[in-house]
C-alpha positions, -999 to 999 in steps of 0.1 A, spaced: -616 -471 897 -634 -439 890 -613 -434 859 -622 -469 846 -659 -463 852 -657 -429 835 -641 -445 805 -668 -471 803 -695 -445 805 -678 -423 778 -675 -454 756 -712 -461 758 -722 -425 753 -700 -421 722 -709 -455 708 -737 -442 685 -715 -415 671 -688 -440 663 -712 -461 644 -724 -431 624 -688 -422 616 -680 -457 605 -712 -457 585 -703 -425 567 -669 -439 558 -684 -472 545 -712 -452 527 -685 -433 508 -661 -462 503 -687 -485 489 -698 -459 464 -732 -451 479 -724 -413 479 -722 -414 441 -760 -416 439 -772 -405 473 -765 -369 486 -772 -358 521 -801 -334 515 -807 -333 478 -824 -360 457 -802 -367 427 -797 -400 409 -810 -417 441 -830 -403 469 -812 -382 495 -803 -395 529 -828 -371 543 -855 -385 520 -846 -421 529 -845 -413 566 -879 -396 565 -894 -425 546 -881 -451 571 -891 -430 601 -862 -444 622 -872 -480 615 -837 -494 613 -850 -530 610 -871 -521 579 -841 -505 563 -819 -535 571 -845 -558 556 -842 -537 524 -804 -539 525 -807 -577 528 -831 -581 499 -859 -591 523 -881 -561 516 -891 -541 485 -879 -505 482 -902 -479 497 -884 -448 484 -886 -443 446 -893 -479 438 -894 -469 401 -856 -463 402 -847 -495 419 -831 -510 388 -802 -486 394 -798 -498 430 -799 -535 423 -761 -541 418 -754 -522 450 -780 -541 469 -761 -573 461 -731 -557 477 -751 -546 507 -766 -580 511 -732 -596 514 -717 -571 538 -712 -581 575 -741 -572 598 -719 -547 616 -713 -528 584 -749 -529 574 -759 -516 608 -733 -488 606 -746 -476 572 -782 -478 584 -773 -457 614 -756 -432 592 -785 -429 568 -811 -426 596 -791 -399 613 -802 -374 586 
């Protein structure tokens, strides 16, 4: 019984890290890393810049992903992001959440 409880506790404790890892994989697989670097602004703002702008507000970032909110980071460059937002909009909620967790972890 103690082993089962320990496994449950470990699962809950590592859950956030699992999301971040899945988010990183999705971020790269979906092509986001082509424009967004971790700490350096390039074609798109860095993950650190995005995370700082959203101040941990995952709901606001998800609203942007879903096309329900205007960009707050470099809105003048949004035209470059539009095709990718269409992709983000159509992703399952689980995947959107994983990518948001990954971005906000920077």
